[in-house]
C-alpha positions in Angstrom: -33.6 -1.7 2.2 -34.3 -0.3 -0.9 -33.5 -1.7 -4.3 -31.3 0.8 -6.2 -32.7 1.9 -9.9 -29.6 1.3 -11.9 -31.1 2.3 -14.9 -31.7 5.7 -14.2 -28.4 6.6 -13.3 -26.4 7.7 -16.5 -22.9 7.7 -17.1 -20.9 9.0 -20.0 -18.9 6.3 -22.1 -15.9 7.9 -24.4 -14.9 5.0 -26.4 -11.4 5.3 -28.1 -10.6 3.0 -31.2 -6.9 3.0 -32.5 -5.3 0.7 -35.3 -1.8 0.5 -35.3 0.9 -2.1 -37.4 2.1 -3.0 -34.0 -1.0 -4.2 -32.5 -2.0 -6.4 -35.8 1.9 -7.8 -35.3 1.0 -8.6 -32.1 -2.7 -10.6 -32.6 -0.9 -11.8 -36.0 1.7 -13.6 -33.2 -1.1 -14.4 -30.6 -3.1 -16.3 -33.7 -0.8 -18.3 -35.2 0.7 -19.4 -31.5 -2.5 -20.3 -31.0 -2.6 -22.8 -33.7 0.7 -24.1 -33.3 -0.1 -24.8 -29.9 -3.4 -26.9 -31.2 -3.3 -27.2 -34.9 -7.0 -27.8 -34.7 -7.9 -23.9 -33.7 -6.5 -23.2 -37.5 -9.8 -24.3 -38.6 -11.6 -22.1 -36.0 -10.5 -18.2 -37.5 -11.4 -16.8 -40.6 -8.3 -16.6 -42.2 -7.6 -20.3 -43.1 -5.8 -22.6 -43.4 -3.5 -21.3 -45.8 -2.5 -17.9 -44.3 -0.9 -20.4 -41.0 0.8 -22.5 -43.9 2.1 -19.3 -45.9 3.5 -17.6 -42.2 5.3 -21.0 -41.4 6.4 -21.2 -44.9 7.8 -17.5 -44.7 9.5 -17.6 -41.3 12.8 -19.3 -40.7 13.1 -22.1 -38.8 15.2 -19.8 -36.0 12.0 -17.5 -36.0 9.6 -20.3 -35.5 11.5 -21.7 -33.0 12.1 -18.4 -31.2 8.4 -17.7 -30.8 7.7 -21.4 -29.3 10.4 -21.2 -26.8 9.5 -17.2 -25.9 5.8 -18.0 -25.8 6.4 -21.2 -23.6 3.2 -22.8 -25.7 0.7 -19.9 -24.8 -0.5 -17.2 -27.2 -1.6 -15.5 -24.0 2.0 -14.3 -23.4 1.5 -11.8 -26.7 -0.7 -10.0 -24.8 0.9 -8.8 -22.3 3.3 -6.8 -25.2 0.6 -5.0 -25.9 0.7 -2.3 -23.0 4.1 -1.8 -24.4 3.5 -1.0 -27.8 0.3 1.6 -26.7 2.8 3.4 -24.7 5.3 3.6 -27.8 4.8 6.9 -29.4 3.1 7.2 -32.4 3.2 5.7 -35.7 3.1 2.7 -33.6 5.0 0.3 -37.0 6.5 -3.1 -35.7 10.4 -1.2 -34.7 8.8 1.1 -32.6 7.9 -1.2 -29.1 11.2 -2.5 -28.9 13.0 1.0 -29.2 10.6 1.9 -26.6 
């Protein structure tokens, strides 16, 4: 059997980078929830422990409880919401995904 010459194959690759407040919000939820599950992970993020403390201080106890209950102690649940944000029409701000 002859070996395939993979390097000679050329495929066009298009990369599209898109930013939006909804994406940033979801990433923040993933990071915050990751730290809620494992407090040691706060030190692994470049944003620093002060960011986590600030979020906890600004968020209501009800909001923090809802985040914990909805996420089932896993930050990965928030990653599945990115598709909803992506499928919403621009400006893809924070209120928009709930309106789609």
